[in-house]
C-alpha positions as MATLAB code, in Angstrom:
seq = 'MSSSNAPASGRDPVPNRIHARPVPRPGRLVAAAVVLVLAAMVANALITNDNFRWDIVWLYLRDVVVLRGVMWTLILTFASMAIAVALAVTLAMMRRSDNPVMRWVSWVYIWFFRGTPIYTQLIFWGLIAVLYPRLSLGIPFGPEFFTFRTDDVITAFWAALLGLALNEAAYLAEIVRAGLTSVDPGQTEAAKALGMKDGKIMRRVVLPQAMRVIVPPTGNETISMLKTTSLVVAVPFTLELTYATSAIGNRNFLPIPLLVIAAIWYLLITSILMVGQHYLEQYYGRGFGTVTRRRNGGKGPGGRQGAIAAAGTVKVDLAKEVTP';
ca = [
     178.358   24.976  116.184;
     174.756   24.302  117.131;
     172.106   26.919  116.281;
     170.240   26.239  119.513;
     170.557   28.813  122.302;
     170.233   26.149  125.012;
     173.490   24.796  126.417;
     174.530   21.258  125.445;
     174.552   20.175  129.078;
     170.769   20.666  129.268;
     170.996   22.750  132.406;
     168.607   25.699  132.939;
     170.264   28.849  131.549;
     168.448   30.967  134.142;
     169.975   30.463  137.567;
     167.701   29.921  140.548;
     164.563   29.884  138.388;
     161.354   29.582  140.448;
     159.203   26.663  139.288;
     155.820   27.763  140.598;
     153.020   25.247  140.964;
     149.347   26.107  141.334;
     148.034   25.888  144.873;
     145.767   22.844  145.249;
     142.209   23.847  146.055;
     140.211   20.739  146.965;
     137.398   22.880  148.362;
     136.493   23.992  144.847;
     136.127   20.403  143.653;
     133.977   19.513  146.641;
     131.766   22.584  146.167;
     131.350   21.819  142.446;
     130.403   18.211  143.220;
     127.825   19.305  145.798;
     126.299   21.828  143.366;
     126.114   19.210  140.592;
     124.393   16.731  142.909;
     121.849   19.355  143.996;
     121.217   20.337  140.367;
     120.648   16.668  139.460;
     118.199   16.332  142.344;
     116.241   19.396  141.176;
     116.159   18.129  137.588;
     114.948   14.713  138.756;
     112.216   16.324  140.878;
     110.985   18.341  137.897;
     111.143   15.645  135.229;
     109.826   12.622  137.112;
     106.930   14.364  138.911;
     103.755   13.578  136.974;
     101.849   16.339  138.782;
     103.502   18.933  136.564;
     101.628   17.430  133.623;
     104.257   18.186  131.012;
     101.898   16.976  128.285;
      99.499   19.799  129.180;
     102.418   22.236  129.322;
     103.460   21.360  125.771;
      99.848   21.442  124.564;
      99.132   24.986  125.802;
     102.624   26.453  125.460;
     101.785   27.793  121.981;
      98.084   28.356  122.565;
      96.611   31.438  120.880;
      95.424   32.922  124.184;
      98.855   32.409  125.745;
     100.650   33.973  122.775;
      98.272   36.928  122.927;
      99.125   37.296  126.617;
     102.831   37.302  125.738;
     102.217   40.038  123.159;
     100.333   42.284  125.599;
     102.960   41.683  128.275;
     105.703   42.834  125.897;
     103.665   45.863  124.833;
     103.126   46.903  128.439;
     106.789   46.318  129.299;
     108.411   48.278  126.478;
     105.800   51.045  126.271;
     105.903   51.721  130.008;
     109.712   51.660  130.032;
     109.875   54.107  127.105;
     107.589   56.558  128.905;
     109.432   56.003  132.185;
     112.877   56.652  130.664;
     111.773   59.924  129.061;
     110.146   61.082  132.289;
     113.097   59.893  134.402;
     115.610   61.952  132.410;
     113.399   65.013  132.890;
     113.059   64.366  136.635;
     116.799   63.798  137.037;
     117.604   67.084  135.311;
     115.008   68.822  137.482;
     116.749   67.419  140.587;
     120.012   68.953  139.350;
     118.401   72.289  138.452;
     119.246   75.557  140.192;
     115.523   76.331  140.323;
     114.222   75.318  143.798;
     110.692   74.800  142.467;
     111.937   72.269  139.913;
     114.020   70.482  142.538;
     111.153   70.205  145.015;
     108.603   69.089  142.431;
     110.965   66.347  141.305;
     111.706   65.304  144.890;
     108.015   65.146  145.836;
     107.218   63.066  142.748;
     109.978   60.562  143.511;
     109.025   60.487  147.205;
     105.361   59.757  146.473;
     105.742   57.071  143.813;
     108.588   55.281  145.570;
     106.786   55.461  148.891;
     103.525   53.771  147.842;
     103.164   50.171  146.573;
     102.704   49.693  142.852;
      99.680   47.451  143.456;
      97.952   50.235  145.392;
      98.728   52.732  142.639;
      97.282   50.390  139.994;
      94.075   50.020  142.013;
      93.737   53.810  142.130;
      94.295   54.006  138.372;
      91.544   51.442  137.923;
      89.234   53.637  140.024;
      90.197   56.889  138.308;
      86.747   57.102  136.671;
      85.151   56.846  140.113;
      87.342   59.597  141.517;
      86.991   61.830  138.445;
      83.964   60.850  136.303;
      84.904   63.525  133.768;
      88.076   65.326  132.818;
      88.426   68.800  131.392;
      90.979   71.193  129.946;
      90.792   74.828  130.848;
      91.933   77.516  133.260;
      92.184   76.408  136.925;
      89.201   77.803  138.879;
      88.020   79.305  135.574;
      86.252   78.306  132.363;
      86.621   74.822  130.860;
      87.430   74.542  127.154;
      87.119   70.778  126.641;
      85.252   68.202  128.720;
      85.144   64.429  128.216;
      84.245   61.310  130.157;
      87.120   59.563  131.892;
      85.944   56.101  130.819;
      86.176   57.122  127.184;
      89.801   58.264  127.473;
      91.475   56.150  130.155;
      90.641   52.541  129.334;
      91.995   49.576  131.292;
      95.053   49.376  129.041;
      95.927   53.060  129.389;
      95.353   52.939  133.141;
      97.736   49.970  133.426;
     100.315   51.641  131.163;
     100.242   54.956  133.029;
     100.366   53.236  136.412;
     103.438   51.191  135.481;
     105.230   54.050  133.706;
     104.720   56.726  136.358;
     105.842   54.384  139.135;
     108.909   53.200  137.233;
     109.940   56.760  136.359;
     110.540   57.504  140.049;
     113.100   54.680  140.323;
     114.744   55.379  136.992;
     115.087   59.072  137.888;
     117.462   58.175  140.717;
     119.396   55.835  138.426;
     119.776   58.575  135.811;
     120.744   61.119  138.474;
     123.442   58.746  139.775;
     124.762   58.286  136.250;
     124.906   62.029  135.602;
     126.639   62.602  138.933;
     129.285   59.977  138.074;
     130.632   62.106  135.213;
     133.570   64.310  136.211;
     132.426   67.974  136.434;
     135.606   68.878  134.585;
     134.056   67.420  131.432;
     131.254   69.974  131.566;
     133.660   72.801  132.359;
     135.880   71.876  129.410;
     132.882   71.732  127.083;
     131.712   75.162  128.264;
     135.202   76.514  127.654;
     134.827   75.357  124.042;
     131.608   77.366  123.733;
     129.130   74.468  123.809;
     125.635   75.126  125.134;
     124.138   73.268  128.073;
     121.794   71.125  125.967;
     124.561   70.053  123.621;
     126.890   69.340  126.536;
     124.271   67.052  128.039;
     123.682   65.200  124.758;
     127.251   64.976  123.463;
     129.425   64.899  126.577;
     127.612   63.967  129.790;
     124.994   61.403  128.741;
     127.340   59.205  126.621;
     129.667   58.844  129.622;
     126.837   58.428  132.110;
     125.309   55.573  130.106;
     127.984   53.204  131.430;
     126.492   53.657  134.896;
     122.864   53.960  133.782;
     122.534   50.903  131.510;
     123.091   48.005  133.991;
     120.444   49.048  136.567;
     118.076   50.140  133.779;
     118.367   46.669  132.266;
     117.511   45.174  135.636;
     114.517   47.499  135.926;
     113.319   46.409  132.474;
     113.448   42.761  133.495;
     111.659   43.637  136.727;
     109.014   45.538  134.749;
     108.397   42.433  132.632;
     107.284   40.593  135.766;
     105.562   43.594  137.350;
     103.081   43.571  134.461;
     101.474   40.572  136.168;
     100.032   43.024  138.734;
      97.904   44.948  136.220;
      95.024   42.647  137.116;
      94.455   45.218  139.878;
      93.253   47.741  137.248;
      91.835   45.294  136.019;
      93.599   44.532  132.724;
      93.047   40.869  131.870;
      94.988   40.283  128.644;
      98.520   39.923  130.005;
     100.308   36.580  130.352;
      99.763   35.673  134.012;
      96.026   36.318  133.973;
      95.608   34.569  130.594;
      97.294   31.376  131.773;
      95.533   31.460  135.162;
      92.157   31.774  133.438;
      92.850   28.701  131.292;
      94.043   26.772  134.347;
      90.937   27.664  136.337;
      88.672   26.531  133.509;
      90.498   23.206  133.109;
      91.117   22.710  136.851;
      94.834   22.413  136.010;
      96.455   25.534  137.487;
      99.973   24.106  137.936;
     100.760   23.299  134.256;
      99.492   26.704  133.163;
     101.613   28.465  135.780;
     104.612   26.500  134.486;
     103.807   27.800  130.993;
     103.805   31.385  132.258;
     107.129   30.775  134.023;
     108.671   29.338  130.839;
     107.644   32.370  128.785;
     108.926   34.789  131.445;
     112.247   32.929  131.575;
     112.563   32.963  127.783;
     111.892   36.694  127.481;
     114.174   37.451  130.433;
     117.004   35.473  128.820;
     116.688   37.492  125.610;
     116.654   40.758  127.557;
     119.768   39.699  129.486;
     121.640   39.075  126.230;
     120.644   42.515  124.960;
     121.698   44.087  128.251;
     125.092   42.376  127.999;
     125.822   43.855  124.565;
     124.602   47.303  125.627;
     126.932   47.220  128.624;
     129.819   46.263  126.348;
     128.989   49.072  123.923;
     128.795   51.813  126.541;
     131.699   50.373  128.542;
     134.245   50.861  125.775;
     137.433   52.463  127.005;
     137.224   50.965  130.487;
     139.465   48.244  131.800;
     137.094   45.329  132.376;
     135.398   45.439  128.979;
     138.655   45.946  127.073;
     140.370   43.030  128.798;
     137.355   40.794  128.170;
     137.447   41.607  124.456;
     141.158   40.784  124.362;
     140.579   37.446  126.035;
     141.959   38.703  129.338;
     145.256   39.766  127.764;
     146.726   43.153  127.102;
     146.206   46.481  128.802;
     142.869   47.701  130.016;
     141.399   51.173  130.336;
     142.051   53.875  127.783;
     145.350   52.350  126.622;
     143.530   49.138  125.787;
     140.864   51.063  123.874;
     143.553   52.875  121.861;
     145.309   49.600  121.088;
     142.037   47.925  120.079;
     141.239   50.803  117.698;
     144.397   50.071  115.697;
     145.238   53.745  115.199;
     148.788   53.452  116.588;
     151.630   51.073  115.760;
     153.188   51.121  119.204;
     152.530   48.040  121.337;
     151.031   49.602  124.456;
     151.202   46.285  126.308;
     154.975   46.061  125.976;
     157.013   47.184  128.930;
     159.787   49.598  127.990;
     162.971   49.570  129.980;
     165.259   52.567  129.496;
];
Protein backbone atom coordinates (compact mmCIF):
# COMPACT_ATOMS: atom_id res chain seq x y z
CA MET A 1 0.00 0.00 0.00
CA SER A 2 1.45 3.35 -1.00
CA SER A 3 2.15 5.94 1.71
CA SER A 4 1.08 8.78 -0.56
CA ASN A 5 -2.31 10.38 0.09
CA ALA A 6 -2.84 11.15 -3.60
CA PRO A 7 -4.85 8.60 -5.57
CA ALA A 8 -2.99 6.37 -8.05
CA SER A 9 -5.11 7.65 -10.92
CA GLY A 10 -3.58 11.12 -10.53
CA ARG A 11 -6.95 12.82 -10.47
CA ASP A 12 -7.53 15.87 -8.23
CA PRO A 13 -8.86 14.65 -4.86
CA VAL A 14 -10.82 17.88 -4.44
CA PRO A 15 -13.82 17.92 -6.74
CA ASN A 16 -14.57 21.04 -8.76
CA ARG A 17 -11.41 22.80 -7.56
CA ILE A 18 -11.14 26.39 -8.86
CA HIS A 19 -7.84 27.00 -10.64
CA ALA A 20 -7.60 30.77 -10.35
CA ARG A 21 -5.26 32.70 -12.61
CA PRO A 22 -4.09 36.26 -12.01
CA VAL A 23 -5.88 38.87 -14.08
CA PRO A 24 -3.56 40.21 -16.79
CA ARG A 25 -2.83 43.89 -16.31
CA PRO A 26 -1.00 45.21 -19.38
CA GLY A 27 -1.61 48.80 -18.27
CA ARG A 28 0.85 48.34 -15.42
CA LEU A 29 3.60 47.22 -17.79
CA VAL A 30 2.95 50.14 -20.10
CA ALA A 31 2.95 52.63 -17.22
CA ALA A 32 6.21 51.18 -15.84
CA ALA A 33 7.84 51.41 -19.28
CA VAL A 34 6.75 55.04 -19.70
CA VAL A 35 8.08 55.95 -16.23
CA LEU A 36 11.42 54.23 -16.93
CA VAL A 37 11.79 56.09 -20.23
CA LEU A 38 11.04 59.43 -18.56
CA ALA A 39 13.51 58.66 -15.76
CA ALA A 40 16.20 57.81 -18.35
CA MET A 41 15.51 61.09 -20.14
CA VAL A 42 15.88 63.06 -16.89
CA ALA A 43 19.11 61.25 -16.02
CA ASN A 44 20.50 61.93 -19.50
CA ALA A 45 19.58 65.62 -19.23
CA LEU A 46 21.39 65.91 -15.90
CA ILE A 47 24.52 63.93 -16.73
CA THR A 48 25.26 65.11 -20.26
CA ASN A 49 24.59 68.83 -19.71
CA ASP A 50 27.96 70.53 -19.26
CA ASN A 51 26.30 73.67 -17.87
CA PHE A 52 25.84 71.95 -14.52
CA ARG A 53 29.62 71.91 -14.16
CA TRP A 54 29.82 68.70 -12.17
CA ASP A 55 33.55 69.24 -11.67
CA ILE A 56 32.77 72.43 -9.73
CA VAL A 57 30.05 70.59 -7.81
CA TRP A 58 32.50 67.93 -6.66
CA LEU A 59 35.15 70.54 -5.86
CA TYR A 60 32.93 72.61 -3.53
CA LEU A 61 30.73 69.82 -2.18
CA ARG A 62 33.02 69.38 0.84
CA ASP A 63 34.20 72.98 1.07
CA VAL A 64 34.69 74.31 4.61
CA VAL A 65 32.20 77.15 4.10
CA VAL A 66 29.59 74.73 2.75
CA LEU A 67 30.09 72.29 5.64
CA ARG A 68 29.77 75.17 8.09
CA GLY A 69 26.50 76.13 6.39
CA VAL A 70 25.27 72.55 6.79
CA MET A 71 26.14 72.66 10.50
CA TRP A 72 24.26 75.92 11.11
CA THR A 73 21.29 74.66 9.11
CA LEU A 74 21.08 71.55 11.30
CA ILE A 75 21.44 73.63 14.47
CA LEU A 76 18.61 75.92 13.41
CA THR A 77 16.42 72.98 12.38
CA PHE A 78 16.71 70.86 15.52
CA ALA A 79 16.86 73.74 18.01
CA SER A 80 13.79 75.44 16.56
CA MET A 81 11.89 72.15 16.42
CA ALA A 82 12.76 71.36 20.06
CA ILE A 83 11.44 74.75 21.20
CA ALA A 84 8.41 74.44 18.92
CA VAL A 85 7.47 70.97 20.22
CA ALA A 86 7.63 72.07 23.86
CA LEU A 87 5.56 75.17 23.13
CA ALA A 88 3.12 73.23 20.92
CA VAL A 89 2.31 70.72 23.68
CA THR A 90 1.63 73.63 26.04
CA LEU A 91 -0.60 75.38 23.49
CA ALA A 92 -2.50 72.18 22.71
CA MET A 93 -3.22 71.58 26.39
CA MET A 94 -4.31 75.20 26.74
CA ARG A 95 -6.76 74.69 23.85
CA ARG A 96 -8.24 71.73 25.74
CA SER A 97 -8.36 73.58 29.06
CA ASP A 98 -11.60 74.45 30.86
CA ASN A 99 -10.18 77.92 31.52
CA PRO A 100 -11.56 80.29 28.82
CA VAL A 101 -8.57 82.63 29.17
CA MET A 102 -6.15 79.80 28.39
CA ARG A 103 -8.25 78.68 25.43
CA TRP A 104 -8.46 82.16 23.92
CA VAL A 105 -4.78 82.95 24.43
CA SER A 106 -3.86 79.72 22.68
CA TRP A 107 -6.32 80.37 19.85
CA VAL A 108 -5.07 83.92 19.28
CA TYR A 109 -1.45 82.74 19.22
CA ILE A 110 -2.20 80.05 16.64
CA TRP A 111 -4.36 82.45 14.60
CA PHE A 112 -1.64 85.11 14.46
CA PHE A 113 1.37 82.94 13.63
CA ARG A 114 -0.48 80.78 11.11
CA GLY A 115 -2.06 83.83 9.51
CA THR A 116 1.14 85.76 8.72
CA PRO A 117 3.95 84.59 6.38
CA ILE A 118 7.10 83.25 8.00
CA TYR A 119 9.25 85.55 5.85
CA THR A 120 7.40 88.60 7.18
CA GLN A 121 7.81 87.38 10.75
CA LEU A 122 11.56 86.88 10.24
CA ILE A 123 11.89 90.43 8.90
CA PHE A 124 10.17 91.74 12.04
CA TRP A 125 12.51 89.68 14.22
CA GLY A 126 15.44 91.21 12.36
CA LEU A 127 14.04 94.68 13.12
CA ILE A 128 13.25 93.93 16.76
CA ALA A 129 16.07 96.26 17.90
CA VAL A 130 14.51 99.06 15.86
CA LEU A 131 11.09 98.49 17.37
CA TYR A 132 12.42 98.03 20.92
CA PRO A 133 15.96 99.46 21.31
CA ARG A 134 16.04 98.24 24.91
CA LEU A 135 14.28 95.55 26.87
CA SER A 136 13.48 95.52 30.56
CA LEU A 137 12.10 93.30 33.30
CA GLY A 138 9.82 94.79 35.88
CA ILE A 139 6.23 95.54 36.82
CA PRO A 140 3.98 96.62 33.90
CA PHE A 141 3.41 100.41 34.08
CA GLY A 142 5.68 100.38 37.15
CA PRO A 143 9.36 100.26 38.08
CA GLU A 144 11.91 98.39 35.95
CA PHE A 145 14.31 96.02 37.70
CA PHE A 146 16.63 95.10 34.81
CA THR A 147 17.29 96.95 31.56
CA PHE A 148 19.50 95.86 28.66
CA ARG A 149 20.03 96.67 25.01
CA THR A 150 18.16 94.50 22.54
CA ASP A 151 21.17 94.16 20.23
CA ASP A 152 23.20 92.64 23.04
CA VAL A 153 20.62 89.93 23.77
CA ILE A 154 18.85 89.10 20.51
CA THR A 155 21.57 88.54 17.94
CA ALA A 156 20.89 87.46 14.36
CA PHE A 157 21.07 83.79 15.34
CA TRP A 158 18.63 84.13 18.23
CA ALA A 159 16.26 86.23 16.12
CA ALA A 160 16.27 83.53 13.42
CA LEU A 161 15.81 80.75 15.99
CA LEU A 162 12.92 82.47 17.78
CA GLY A 163 11.24 83.39 14.50
CA LEU A 164 11.33 79.81 13.22
CA ALA A 165 10.36 78.22 16.54
CA LEU A 166 7.43 80.50 17.38
CA ASN A 167 5.97 80.14 13.89
CA GLU A 168 6.36 76.36 13.85
CA ALA A 169 4.78 76.00 17.30
CA ALA A 170 1.46 77.27 15.92
CA TYR A 171 1.32 74.46 13.34
CA LEU A 172 2.56 71.77 15.69
CA ALA A 173 -0.01 72.81 18.31
CA GLU A 174 -2.82 71.76 15.98
CA ILE A 175 -1.03 68.49 15.21
CA VAL A 176 -0.63 67.73 18.92
CA ARG A 177 -4.25 68.70 19.60
CA ALA A 178 -5.42 66.33 16.85
CA GLY A 179 -3.32 63.54 18.33
CA LEU A 180 -4.71 64.10 21.83
CA THR A 181 -8.26 64.19 20.48
CA SER A 182 -7.72 60.86 18.68
CA VAL A 183 -7.35 59.00 21.98
CA ASP A 184 -10.59 57.46 23.24
CA PRO A 185 -11.92 59.49 26.23
CA GLY A 186 -12.61 56.17 27.92
CA GLN A 187 -8.86 55.77 28.43
CA THR A 188 -8.76 58.90 30.56
CA GLU A 189 -11.89 57.89 32.47
CA ALA A 190 -10.44 54.46 33.23
CA ALA A 191 -7.18 56.00 34.43
CA LYS A 192 -9.07 58.40 36.70
CA ALA A 193 -11.03 55.47 38.10
CA LEU A 194 -7.69 53.93 39.08
CA GLY A 195 -6.80 57.09 41.00
CA MET A 196 -4.23 58.52 38.57
CA LYS A 197 -3.74 62.29 38.49
CA ASP A 198 -4.22 64.38 35.37
CA GLY A 199 -0.51 64.94 34.75
CA LYS A 200 0.30 61.26 35.05
CA ILE A 201 -2.63 60.33 32.83
CA MET A 202 -1.31 62.65 30.15
CA ARG A 203 2.23 61.27 30.37
CA ARG A 204 1.48 57.56 30.81
CA VAL A 205 -1.83 57.02 29.02
CA VAL A 206 -2.79 59.74 26.54
CA LEU A 207 0.50 60.89 25.00
CA PRO A 208 1.89 57.38 24.25
CA GLN A 209 -1.27 56.57 22.28
CA ALA A 210 -1.45 59.99 20.64
CA MET A 211 2.12 59.71 19.35
CA ARG A 212 0.95 57.37 16.59
CA VAL A 213 -1.02 60.27 15.13
CA ILE A 214 1.47 63.00 16.06
CA VAL A 215 4.72 61.52 14.72
CA PRO A 216 4.03 61.37 10.93
CA PRO A 217 3.01 65.04 10.47
CA THR A 218 5.69 66.16 12.95
CA GLY A 219 8.29 64.36 10.83
CA ASN A 220 7.00 66.18 7.78
CA GLU A 221 7.19 69.48 9.64
CA THR A 222 10.80 68.74 10.61
CA ILE A 223 11.73 68.14 6.98
CA SER A 224 9.88 71.31 6.02
CA MET A 225 11.74 73.22 8.74
CA LEU A 226 15.05 72.04 7.28
CA LYS A 227 14.23 73.89 4.06
CA THR A 228 12.52 76.84 5.77
CA THR A 229 15.87 77.72 7.36
CA SER A 230 16.87 79.08 3.95
CA LEU A 231 14.58 82.07 4.66
CA VAL A 232 16.55 83.31 7.68
CA VAL A 233 18.45 85.59 5.32
CA ALA A 234 15.52 87.94 6.01
CA VAL A 235 16.82 88.49 9.57
CA PRO A 236 19.59 88.55 8.20
CA PHE A 237 21.44 85.40 9.30
CA THR A 238 24.07 84.57 6.69
CA LEU A 239 25.70 81.34 7.90
CA GLU A 240 23.11 78.79 6.79
CA LEU A 241 23.55 76.54 3.75
CA THR A 242 21.61 78.37 1.02
CA TYR A 243 23.22 81.74 1.67
CA ALA A 244 26.70 80.19 2.02
CA THR A 245 26.51 78.42 -1.33
CA SER A 246 24.92 81.44 -3.06
CA ALA A 247 27.71 83.69 -1.79
CA ILE A 248 30.37 81.37 -3.24
CA GLY A 249 28.48 81.17 -6.53
CA ASN A 250 28.18 84.94 -6.79
CA ARG A 251 31.90 85.38 -6.17
CA ASN A 252 32.85 82.78 -8.79
CA PHE A 253 30.07 83.74 -11.24
CA LEU A 254 28.95 80.09 -11.11
CA PRO A 255 25.59 80.13 -9.32
CA ILE A 256 24.17 76.92 -10.83
CA PRO A 257 26.81 74.44 -9.55
CA LEU A 258 26.62 75.93 -6.06
CA LEU A 259 22.83 75.69 -6.04
CA VAL A 260 23.19 72.03 -7.05
CA ILE A 261 25.50 71.54 -4.06
CA ALA A 262 22.88 73.01 -1.72
CA ALA A 263 20.23 70.75 -3.26
CA ILE A 264 22.43 67.67 -2.78
CA TRP A 265 22.99 68.44 0.90
CA TYR A 266 19.27 69.11 1.47
CA LEU A 267 18.39 65.82 -0.23
CA LEU A 268 20.95 63.91 1.84
CA ILE A 269 19.74 65.32 5.15
CA THR A 270 16.10 64.82 4.15
CA SER A 271 16.78 61.17 3.30
CA ILE A 272 18.30 60.57 6.73
CA LEU A 273 15.36 62.28 8.43
CA MET A 274 12.90 60.16 6.44
CA VAL A 275 14.60 56.97 7.63
CA GLY A 276 14.39 58.16 11.23
CA GLN A 277 10.74 59.08 10.76
CA HIS A 278 10.02 55.60 9.38
CA TYR A 279 11.43 53.86 12.46
CA LEU A 280 9.64 56.26 14.82
CA GLU A 281 6.34 55.52 13.09
CA GLN A 282 6.99 51.80 13.45
CA TYR A 283 7.82 52.18 17.14
CA TYR A 284 4.73 54.19 18.04
CA GLY A 285 2.51 52.18 15.68
CA ARG A 286 2.99 48.90 17.53
CA GLY A 287 -0.26 47.09 18.15
CA PHE A 288 -1.96 48.40 15.02
CA GLY A 289 -2.74 46.34 11.97
CA THR A 290 -0.58 47.89 9.26
CA VAL A 291 2.67 47.91 11.22
CA THR A 292 2.17 44.40 12.61
CA ARG A 293 1.44 42.92 9.18
CA ARG A 294 4.48 44.67 7.70
CA ARG A 295 6.72 43.19 10.39
CA ASN A 296 5.32 39.73 9.67
CA GLY A 297 5.98 40.10 5.97
CA GLY A 298 2.31 40.67 5.22
CA LYS A 299 1.28 37.41 6.89
CA GLY A 300 -0.59 36.72 10.07
CA PRO A 301 -3.14 38.76 11.97
CA GLY A 302 -2.91 42.48 12.41
CA GLY A 303 -4.05 44.78 15.19
CA ARG A 304 -3.82 43.80 18.83
CA GLN A 305 -3.92 40.06 18.10
CA GLY A 306 -0.88 40.45 15.88
CA ALA A 307 0.93 42.41 18.59
CA ILE A 308 0.17 39.68 21.15
CA ALA A 309 1.40 36.99 18.77
CA ALA A 310 4.57 38.95 17.97
CA ALA A 311 5.33 39.34 21.70
CA GLY A 312 5.53 35.56 22.09
CA THR A 313 3.72 35.56 25.44
CA VAL A 314 1.07 33.02 24.37
CA LYS A 315 1.37 29.60 22.75
CA VAL A 316 -1.93 29.76 20.90
CA ASP A 317 -1.67 30.46 17.17
CA LEU A 318 -3.91 33.51 16.84
CA ALA A 319 -3.76 33.31 13.04
CA LYS A 320 -5.31 29.85 12.95
CA GLU A 321 -9.00 29.66 12.26
CA VAL A 322 -10.87 27.48 14.75
CA THR A 323 -13.89 25.58 13.58
CA PRO A 324 -16.12 24.17 16.32
